[in-house]
MIDOSE-1310 file (N, C-alpha, C; in nm, 2 decimals, decimal comma, always signed):
residues 200
xxxx	+1,58/-0,66/-0,42/+1,54/-0,59/-0,54/+1,63/-0,42/-0,53; +1,67/-0,36/-0,66/+1,70/-0,24/-0,64/+1,57/-0,20/-0,74; +1,52/-0,07/-0,69/+1,38/-0,02/-0,81/+1,40/+0,14/-0,81; +1,36/+0,19/-0,91/+1,36/+0,28/-0,90/+1,19/+0,35/-0,94
xxxx	+1,17/+0,48/-0,84/+1,01/+0,46/-0,91/+1,01/+0,63/-0,91; +0,91/+0,68/-1,01/+0,89/+0,82/-1,04/+0,76/+0,83/-1,05; +0,71/+0,92/-1,01/+0,58/+0,98/-1,04/+0,60/+1,17/-1,04; +0,50/+1,14/-1,16/+0,53/+1,33/-1,21/+0,37/+1,40/-1,26
xxxx	+0,27/+1,23/-1,22/+0,13/+1,23/-1,21/+0,05/+1,41/-1,14; +0,14/+1,45/-1,04/+0,14/+1,52/-0,98/+0,20/+1,64/-0,92; +0,05/+1,74/-0,83/+0,13/+1,86/-0,84/+0,31/+1,81/-0,83; +0,37/+1,76/-0,76/+0,49/+1,75/-0,75/+0,54/+1,65/-0,77
xxxx	+0,67/+1,66/-0,84/+0,78/+1,56/-0,90/+0,82/+1,43/-0,82; +0,83/+1,30/-0,78/+0,89/+1,17/-0,69/+0,94/+1,08/-0,75; +1,12/+1,07/-0,67/+1,16/+1,03/-0,73/+1,20/+0,89/-0,65; +1,19/+0,79/-0,64/+1,22/+0,64/-0,46/+1,29/+0,54/-0,55
xxxx	+1,44/+0,56/-0,45/+1,48/+0,44/-0,50/+1,47/+0,37/-0,41; +1,46/+0,24/-0,41/+1,36/+0,14/-0,33/+1,52/+0,00/-0,30; +1,56/-0,04/-0,23/+1,62/-0,13/-0,20/+1,73/-0,11/-0,05; +1,81/-0,18/-0,11/+1,89/-0,14/+0,03/+1,95/-0,13/+0,05
xxxx	+1,93/+0,03/+0,00/+1,93/+0,19/+0,00/+1,81/+0,29/-0,03; +1,76/+0,32/+0,08/+1,66/+0,40/-0,01/+1,72/+0,53/+0,03; +1,67/+0,60/-0,14/+1,61/+0,77/-0,08/+1,54/+0,79/-0,19; +1,48/+0,93/-0,13/+1,32/+0,97/-0,19/+1,37/+1,14/-0,21
xxxx	+1,33/+1,16/-0,29/+1,33/+1,30/-0,39/+1,24/+1,35/-0,42; +1,21/+1,49/-0,43/+1,03/+1,52/-0,41/+1,06/+1,72/-0,47; +1,05/+1,73/-0,52/+1,04/+1,90/-0,61/+0,88/+1,89/-0,62; +0,89/+2,03/-0,55/+0,74/+2,05/-0,54/+0,71/+2,11/-0,62
xxxx	+0,76/+2,19/-0,75/+0,73/+2,21/-0,91/+0,71/+2,12/-0,95; +0,62/+2,04/-1,00/+0,57/+1,91/-1,06/+0,57/+1,98/-1,21; +0,57/+2,13/-1,25/+0,58/+2,12/-1,37/+0,75/+2,17/-1,47; +0,80/+2,13/-1,37/+0,93/+2,14/-1,38/+0,92/+1,98/-1,48
xxxx	+0,89/+1,86/-1,44/+0,91/+1,80/-1,46/+0,97/+1,70/-1,58; +0,98/+1,85/-1,70/+1,00/+1,76/-1,82/+1,14/+1,81/-1,86; +1,18/+1,87/-1,73/+1,37/+1,94/-1,81/+1,44/+1,85/-1,66; +1,36/+1,82/-1,52/+1,44/+1,85/-1,39/+1,42/+1,65/-1,40
xxxx	+1,33/+1,57/-1,46/+1,32/+1,44/-1,41/+1,45/+1,39/-1,43; +1,51/+1,38/-1,57/+1,66/+1,28/-1,57/+1,76/+1,33/-1,53; +1,77/+1,47/-1,47/+1,90/+1,45/-1,41/+1,89/+1,45/-1,29; +1,77/+1,47/-1,22/+1,72/+1,38/-1,07/+1,77/+1,23/-1,08
xxxx	+1,64/+1,19/-1,17/+1,71/+0,98/-1,17/+1,85/+0,99/-1,16; +1,93/+1,05/-1,26/+2,06/+1,02/-1,27/+2,20/+1,11/-1,11; +2,17/+1,20/-1,04/+2,19/+1,26/-0,97/+2,18/+1,13/-0,87; +2,02/+1,11/-0,82/+1,96/+0,99/-0,71/+2,05/+0,87/-0,76
xxxx	+2,12/+0,82/-0,88/+2,23/+0,68/-0,88/+2,29/+0,76/-0,86; +2,35/+0,91/-0,91/+2,55/+0,86/-0,86/+2,54/+0,87/-0,71; +2,43/+0,93/-0,65/+2,49/+0,94/-0,45/+2,47/+0,84/-0,41; +2,40/+0,68/-0,46/+2,42/+0,59/-0,39/+2,50/+0,47/-0,49
xxxx	+2,61/+0,55/-0,60/+2,69/+0,46/-0,67/+2,65/+0,36/-0,70; +2,52/+0,35/-0,82/+2,44/+0,28/-0,85/+2,46/+0,31/-1,05; +2,46/+0,23/-1,12/+2,50/+0,26/-1,30/+2,30/+0,21/-1,27; +2,25/+0,24/-1,40/+2,16/+0,19/-1,39/+2,08/+0,06/-1,45
xxxx	+2,20/-0,03/-1,52/+2,22/-0,15/-1,45/+2,20/-0,18/-1,38; +2,27/-0,18/-1,28/+2,19/-0,24/-1,12/+2,07/-0,23/-1,10; +1,99/-0,15/-1,13/+1,84/-0,15/-1,08/+1,82/-0,35/-1,16; +1,67/-0,38/-1,08/+1,66/-0,45/-1,08/+1,50/-0,45/-1,18
xxxx	+1,44/-0,35/-1,13/+1,31/-0,30/-1,22/+1,27/-0,13/-1,16; +1,17/-0,11/-1,26/+1,17/+0,05/-1,27/+0,98/+0,05/-1,20; +0,94/+0,11/-1,16/+0,77/+0,11/-1,12/+0,74/+0,31/-1,19; +0,66/+0,36/-1,23/+0,59/+0,49/-1,28/+0,40/+0,46/-1,19
xxxx	+0,40/+0,57/-1,18/+0,20/+0,66/-1,17/+0,20/+0,64/-1,28; +0,08/+0,54/-1,35/+0,03/+0,62/-1,46/-0,05/+0,63/-1,49; -0,06/+0,71/-1,36/-0,23/+0,81/-1,36/-0,37/+0,81/-1,22; -0,41/+0,87/-1,23/-0,52/+0,98/-1,30/-0,39/+1,11/-1,25
xxxx	-0,39/+1,22/-1,34/-0,32/+1,28/-1,27/-0,32/+1,42/-1,38; -0,20/+1,51/-1,37/-0,15/+1,63/-1,50/-0,15/+1,52/-1,62; -0,20/+1,54/-1,72/-0,20/+1,49/-1,87/-0,04/+1,50/-1,91; -0,01/+1,63/-1,86/+0,17/+1,66/-1,98/+0,22/+1,57/-1,82
xxxx	+0,21/+1,59/-1,71/+0,28/+1,50/-1,59/+0,30/+1,33/-1,62; +0,18/+1,29/-1,68/+0,16/+1,15/-1,71/+0,25/+1,08/-1,80; +0,26/+1,16/-1,92/+0,31/+1,18/-2,03/+0,49/+1,13/-2,01; +0,51/+1,27/-1,94/+0,63/+1,24/-1,93/+0,70/+1,10/-1,85
xxxx	+0,61/+1,10/-1,73/+0,70/+0,96/-1,67/+0,68/+0,90/-1,75; +0,59/+0,86/-1,83/+0,51/+0,71/-1,89/+0,59/+0,66/-1,97; +0,67/+0,83/-2,03/+0,72/+0,80/-2,16/+0,88/+0,75/-2,10; +0,95/+0,85/-2,02/+1,13/+0,84/-2,00/+1,13/+0,70/-1,92
xxxx	+1,02/+0,63/-1,78/+1,00/+0,48/-1,80/+1,06/+0,40/-1,92; +0,90/+0,40/-1,94/+0,88/+0,27/-2,08/+1,04/+0,33/-2,16; +1,15/+0,40/-2,20/+1,22/+0,43/-2,21/+1,35/+0,33/-2,19; +1,35/+0,36/-2,09/+1,48/+0,35/-1,96/+1,47/+0,21/-1,95
xxxx	+1,33/+0,17/-1,96/+1,31/+0,03/-1,93/+1,34/-0,06/-2,09; +1,30/-0,04/-2,17/+1,35/-0,07/-2,30/+1,47/-0,08/-2,31; +1,58/+0,04/-2,27/+1,75/+0,08/-2,32/+1,76/-0,02/-2,22; +1,73/+0,01/-2,09/+1,81/-0,18/-2,00/+1,77/-0,33/-1,97
xxxx	+1,61/-0,30/-2,09/+1,55/-0,44/-2,08/+1,51/-0,50/-1,90; +1,46/-0,42/-1,89/+1,41/-0,45/-1,73/+1,24/-0,37/-1,71; +1,18/-0,46/-1,62/+1,02/-0,52/-1,61/+0,97/-0,36/-1,53; +0,84/-0,33/-1,57/+0,82/-0,16/-1,49/+0,68/-0,24/-1,39
xxxx	+0,71/-0,14/-1,33/+0,58/-0,20/-1,18/+0,51/-0,05/-1,22; +0,33/-0,08/-1,28/+0,26/+0,04/-1,27/+0,11/+0,05/-1,15; +0,18/+0,18/-1,12/+0,09/+0,26/-0,99/+0,06/+0,37/-1,00; -0,04/+0,33/-0,97/-0,16/+0,48/-0,97/-0,16/+0,63/-0,89
xxxx	-0,16/+0,76/-0,86/-0,20/+0,85/-0,80/-0,27/+0,87/-0,69; -0,32/+0,75/-0,71/-0,44/+0,74/-0,57/-0,38/+0,68/-0,48; -0,34/+0,57/-0,50/-0,23/+0,44/-0,43/-0,17/+0,52/-0,35; -0,01/+0,60/-0,36/+0,03/+0,69/-0,38/+0,03/+0,76/-0,28
xxxx	-0,15/+0,86/-0,30/-0,20/+0,94/-0,19/-0,26/+0,80/-0,05; -0,34/+0,74/-0,07/-0,34/+0,64/+0,03/-0,25/+0,61/+0,13; -0,14/+0,55/+0,04/-0,04/+0,49/+0,15/+0,09/+0,62/+0,20; +0,03/+0,75/+0,17/+0,10/+0,89/+0,22/+0,04/+0,88/+0,36
xxxx	-0,02/+0,77/+0,42/-0,07/+0,81/+0,51/-0,15/+0,63/+0,59; -0,08/+0,69/+0,69/-0,13/+0,51/+0,84/-0,27/+0,52/+0,81; -0,35/+0,42/+0,83/-0,48/+0,40/+0,83/-0,51/+0,32/+0,91; -0,58/+0,29/+1,03/-0,68/+0,18/+1,05/-0,80/+0,12/+0,96
xxxx	-0,83/+0,25/+0,89/-0,94/+0,17/+0,86/-1,00/+0,23/+0,68; -1,08/+0,24/+0,68/-1,04/+0,29/+0,51/-1,01/+0,39/+0,44; -1,02/+0,48/+0,36/-0,94/+0,56/+0,33/-1,02/+0,60/+0,19; -1,02/+0,73/+0,20/-1,06/+0,84/+0,05/-0,94/+0,90/+0,03
xxxx	-0,93/+0,87/-0,08/-0,80/+0,98/-0,15/-0,85/+1,07/-0,25; -0,86/+1,16/-0,22/-0,88/+1,34/-0,35/-0,73/+1,41/-0,38; -0,75/+1,41/-0,58/-0,63/+1,46/-0,65/-0,72/+1,56/-0,76; -0,60/+1,64/-0,71/-0,67/+1,77/-0,87/-0,65/+1,72/-1,02
xxxx	-0,76/+1,72/-1,03/-0,76/+1,73/-1,17/-0,82/+1,83/-1,26; -0,80/+1,94/-1,19/-0,78/+2,11/-1,27/-0,88/+2,13/-1,31; -1,00/+2,24/-1,35/-1,07/+2,32/-1,43/-1,18/+2,29/-1,32; -1,18/+2,26/-1,17/-1,34/+2,24/-1,12/-1,37/+2,02/-1,08
xxxx	-1,30/+2,02/-1,12/-1,31/+1,90/-1,13/-1,17/+1,79/-1,03; -1,18/+1,71/-0,94/-1,09/+1,59/-0,90/-1,10/+1,46/-0,94; -0,99/+1,38/-0,88/-0,98/+1,22/-0,84/-1,06/+1,23/-0,75; -1,16/+1,09/-0,69/-1,11/+1,04/-0,56/-1,15/+0,90/-0,59
xxxx	-1,06/+0,85/-0,52/-1,05/+0,65/-0,52/-1,10/+0,60/-0,34; -1,18/+0,52/-0,30/-1,15/+0,47/-0,16/-1,11/+0,32/-0,16; -1,07/+0,32/-0,10/-0,98/+0,22/-0,06/-1,02/+0,10/+0,12; -0,98/+0,03/+0,13/-0,99/-0,07/+0,28/-0,86/-0,07/+0,33
xxxx	-0,85/-0,10/+0,46/-0,82/-0,11/+0,52/-0,67/-0,15/+0,46; -0,64/-0,26/+0,40/-0,57/-0,30/+0,31/-0,47/-0,25/+0,25; -0,53/-0,07/+0,18/-0,53/-0,06/+0,09/-0,56/-0,09/-0,11; -0,65/-0,19/-0,04/-0,69/-0,22/-0,25/-0,79/-0,11/-0,26
xxxx	-0,88/-0,11/-0,41/-0,92/-0,02/-0,43/-1,06/-0,10/-0,38; -1,15/+0,04/-0,29/-1,34/-0,03/-0,33/-1,36/+0,01/-0,49; -1,35/+0,12/-0,50/-1,39/+0,22/-0,58/-1,34/+0,36/-0,64; -1,34/+0,34/-0,77/-1,27/+0,44/-0,85/-1,12/+0,36/-0,96
xxxx	-1,05/+0,50/-1,01/-1,05/+0,64/-0,94/-1,18/+0,67/-1,04; -1,25/+0,80/-0,97/-1,38/+0,87/-1,05/-1,32/+1,00/-1,08; -1,33/+1,07/-1,15/-1,37/+1,24/-1,15/-1,48/+1,29/-1,18; -1,45/+1,36/-1,04/-1,57/+1,45/-1,02/-1,54/+1,57/-0,97
xxxx	-1,68/+1,62/-1,00/-1,71/+1,80/-0,97/-1,67/+1,87/-0,80; -1,64/+1,90/-0,77/-1,58/+1,99/-0,58/-1,67/+1,94/-0,52; -1,82/+1,98/-0,57/-1,88/+1,98/-0,48/-1,98/+1,83/-0,50; -2,00/+1,75/-0,60/-1,99/+1,58/-0,60/-1,87/+1,53/-0,53
xxxx	-1,77/+1,59/-0,55/-1,61/+1,53/-0,42/-1,65/+1,55/-0,30; -1,69/+1,61/-0,22/-1,78/+1,70/-0,08/-1,88/+1,61/-0,09; -1,99/+1,54/-0,12/-2,08/+1,48/-0,10/-2,01/+1,36/-0,13; -1,93/+1,30/-0,24/-1,89/+1,15/-0,19/-1,82/+1,12/-0,07
xxxx	-1,75/+1,26/-0,05/-1,64/+1,23/+0,15/-1,76/+1,22/+0,24; -1,89/+1,33/+0,23/-1,96/+1,36/+0,33/-2,05/+1,21/+0,35; -2,07/+1,11/+0,22/-2,14/+1,03/+0,21/-2,03/+0,86/+0,31; -1,93/+0,96/+0,30/-1,83/+0,78/+0,33/-1,76/+0,85/+0,45
xxxx	-1,78/+0,91/+0,53/-1,75/+0,99/+0,67/-1,74/+0,92/+0,77; -1,73/+0,73/+0,81/-1,58/+0,66/+0,82/-1,52/+0,62/+0,74; -1,41/+0,66/+0,65/-1,31/+0,72/+0,62/-1,20/+0,79/+0,63; -1,10/+0,81/+0,67/-0,95/+0,88/+0,64/-0,99/+0,92/+0,55
xxxx	-0,97/+1,10/+0,51/-0,94/+1,16/+0,37/-0,83/+1,18/+0,41; -0,73/+1,15/+0,26/-0,54/+1,23/+0,26/-0,61/+1,25/+0,09; -0,57/+1,39/+0,10/-0,59/+1,50/-0,04/-0,43/+1,50/-0,09; -0,41/+1,56/-0,23/-0,28/+1,57/-0,26/-0,26/+1,76/-0,20
xxxx	-0,13/+1,85/-0,27/-0,19/+1,95/-0,20/-0,25/+2,02/-0,25; -0,31/+1,99/-0,40/-0,43/+2,12/-0,43/-0,52/+2,13/-0,38; -0,60/+1,98/-0,35/-0,70/+1,95/-0,24/-0,72/+1,99/-0,10; -0,66/+2,01/-0,02/-0,63/+2,01/+0,08/-0,76/+2,11/+0,10
xxxx	-0,86/+2,12/+0,07/-0,96/+2,13/+0,14/-1,08/+2,06/+0,18; -1,04/+1,97/+0,14/-1,10/+1,81/+0,16/-1,10/+1,79/+0,27; -0,94/+1,72/+0,32/-0,90/+1,70/+0,39/-0,73/+1,70/+0,49; -0,69/+1,61/+0,48/-0,55/+1,60/+0,60/-0,46/+1,57/+0,42
xxxx	-0,37/+1,71/+0,44/-0,26/+1,67/+0,27/-0,16/+1,63/+0,36; -0,15/+1,46/+0,31/-0,02/+1,38/+0,38/+0,03/+1,37/+0,27; +0,22/+1,49/+0,31/+0,31/+1,52/+0,24/+0,45/+1,37/+0,28; +0,42/+1,27/+0,24/+0,48/+1,10/+0,33/+0,54/+1,12/+0,19
xxxx	+0,60/+0,96/+0,18/+0,64/+0,91/+0,10/+0,54/+0,77/+0,06; +0,44/+0,81/-0,01/+0,39/+0,70/-0,01/+0,39/+0,62/-0,15; +0,49/+0,72/-0,22/+0,51/+0,57/-0,37/+0,54/+0,50/-0,37; +0,69/+0,47/-0,21/+0,75/+0,38/-0,18/+0,71/+0,24/-0,15
xxxx	+0,57/+0,28/-0,04/+0,47/+0,17/+0,01/+0,40/+0,14/-0,11; +0,34/+0,24/-0,24/+0,31/+0,19/-0,32/+0,30/+0,11/-0,48; +0,48/+0,14/-0,44/+0,58/+0,00/-0,55/+0,57/-0,14/-0,48; +0,61/-0,09/-0,32/+0,64/-0,25/-0,30/+0,49/-0,37/-0,26
xxxx	+0,41/-0,23/-0,30/+0,26/-0,35/-0,25/+0,25/-0,40/-0,37; +0,32/-0,32/-0,52/+0,28/-0,43/-0,64/+0,43/-0,43/-0,69; +0,50/-0,52/-0,64/+0,61/-0,56/-0,66/+0,56/-0,71/-0,74; +0,53/-0,72/-0,71/+0,41/-0,88/-0,82/+0,35/-0,84/-0,90
xxxx	+0,35/-0,72/-0,98/+0,24/-0,72/-1,08/+0,34/-0,64/-1,16; +0,53/-0,68/-1,15/+0,58/-0,57/-1,26/+0,58/-0,67/-1,41; +0,54/-0,59/-1,54/+0,50/-0,58/-1,64/+0,59/-0,54/-1,76; +0,65/-0,66/-1,90/+0,73/-0,56/-2,00/+0,66/-0,44/-2,02
xxxx	+0,78/-0,32/-1,98/+0,73/-0,17/-2,08/+0,68/-0,20/-2,14; +0,66/-0,27/-2,28/+0,53/-0,24/-2,36/+0,42/-0,26/-2,31; +0,33/-0,23/-2,20/+0,22/-0,30/-2,12/+0,21/-0,18/-2,07; +0,27/-0,10/-2,02/+0,28/+0,06/-1,95/+0,17/+0,14/-2,06
xxxx	+0,09/+0,18/-1,98/+0,01/+0,27/-2,04/-0,07/+0,33/-1,98; -0,06/+0,52/-2,00/-0,14/+0,59/-1,89/-0,29/+0,55/-1,86; -0,26/+0,62/-1,75/-0,43/+0,62/-1,69/-0,49/+0,69/-1,69; -0,64/+0,82/-1,78/-0,66/+0,88/-1,84/-0,77/+0,84/-1,78
xxxx	-0,85/+0,91/-1,67/-0,97/+0,89/-1,61/-1,12/+1,07/-1,70; -1,04/+1,12/-1,71/-1,09/+1,29/-1,84/-1,04/+1,28/-1,91; -1,10/+1,29/-2,02/-1,05/+1,37/-2,11/-0,99/+1,48/-2,12; -0,86/+1,55/-2,25/-0,78/+1,63/-2,18/-0,92/+1,75/-2,25
xxxx	-0,85/+1,88/-2,24/-0,88/+2,07/-2,28/-0,88/+2,00/-2,44; -0,80/+1,98/-2,44/-0,83/+1,95/-2,65/-0,90/+1,89/-2,67; -0,91/+1,73/-2,60/-1,09/+1,67/-2,65/-1,17/+1,74/-2,64; -1,23/+1,77/-2,54/-1,34/+1,84/-2,44/-1,38/+1,96/-2,58
């Protein structure tokens, strides 16, 4: 099975090609996703000699995270899946962070939500959700982490103050854990945990 996975929800843009040949691409400037995503996808496929029609499925991080980033990733993958008639695997940014680090116990993930907030989720040893995603203030997040001191803490690059920033290839692990959850493109919707600035 060959899967193209896209993550534009966080501070970095990530693209993974998963299959017989696996490739991983990261752009540390996630704000460039609107102009850089599709050329990067094309370059990645060309690098391994694949056409879009050779893909068996697509995957996308549906949130939580940057409102603009989520919309870019979800709309791009939905459009590709529609054109190619391929299923889509939805995963969360929290799961990507959890898979960025190997852990023999529970894990708490912390992602940036902007404006003094962060997204928190807690996973068991098998990377299954125990709680979240929650949108907490930074002080609330600090208290949450202290209350779950037995958990490993994995953060994104913006929230490194709370623990280890593990910049691994968690996108690949998260997608592989959910290959059985592929759905038609029309069922892929953004996961917004907090209101946008406009709504507030």
